[in-house]
N, C-alpha and C positions, 0 to 999 in steps of 0.2 A: 267962304266960311262953311264948314261942314256941320251937319246936324249931329248932335251927340246922343240923340235918342233915335232908335231904330225900331223897325217892326218886330213884334213879339217881346219887346222889353216890358218889364213890369214897372209901372209908374204910379205915382200918387198925385192926385189933383190937389194943387195948393190953393187955388182961387175958387171960390164958390163952394159947392158941396164937396167935402173932403171924402173922396173915394179912391180906391186903388184898383188897378186892373191892367191887363196886357194891352199894348198898342196894336190896333188893327192895321193902320197905315199912317205914313207920314208923307206930307207933300213938301217938296223942296221950295217951290215958288212962293206960296203964300204962308207957309209954315203952320198949317193946322195939323193936328193929330186927331185920329178917331180911335176911341177906346172900345174894346170888345165887351160884350155882355151887358149892353144897355147902361153904361155908366153915365153917359151924357145924353139924356133924353131931350128931344126937341119935338114940339107939336107943330105940325104943318096942316093948313087947311087946303084940301085938294078938291078941285072942281070935279063934279061927276062926269064920267065919260059917257059915250053913247050907249044905248041899250044893247046894240049888237056886240060891243066890246065886253059888256058885263056878262053876256051869255057865253062868251069864249073864255071867261075866267079873269077878265080885267077888273080893276078895282072900281068900286061904285063911287066913292068920294066921301067927303066928310073930314073929320079931324083924324089925322094919322100921326102916330107916334113913331119916331125913328131915331137912330143914333145921329148926333150932331157933332160938328167939329169943335175942338178946343185948341186954343193957341198953344204952341210949343213952349212958350215962356211961362205958362200956368201949370206945367207938370214938372215933377222931379223924379229922376230915376231912383229906384229903391236899391240900396246897397246889398250885394249878394251875401255879405258877411253878417251884417246885423239886421237887415231888413228895414232900416230907417232911410228916409229921403236923403240923398247925397248929391253933391256936385260932381261933375265928371270932368276930367282933364284928359288930354291926349299926350301919350308918351310914345317915343320912337324906339323900337327894339328891332335890331337887325334889319333896318330899312322898312319895317312894317309899322303901321299906325295902330296903336293899341289904346282902347279906352280904359281908364283907370279911375276907380272911385276914390273919394277923399281918404278912405281908410287904407289905401294902398292895394286893394284887391283888384285884380284884372277882371274886367267885365266880359271881354270876348274870349 
């Protein structure tokens, strides 16, 4: 089964905090998506590294905020025609696989 959301697609987060933004990357195996622009913030507690590493520019430690993954089922692609969240279907044209929005607009 192929993913219907790809890198650089504009999606809206349907679960949790409702935000929209482009997809930074999609993984096939575990199906998480990472959104660009800090749309999905996750706080991680990092252990301090040695003093020698901090002098070389390494991170000191503490609470670090970074982009976290969100499951592909919790985002919906935005329609290129109207800008509303839409479902995507696959249509075959001349032996090619084309993604089509519910409005009939071709996405690719």
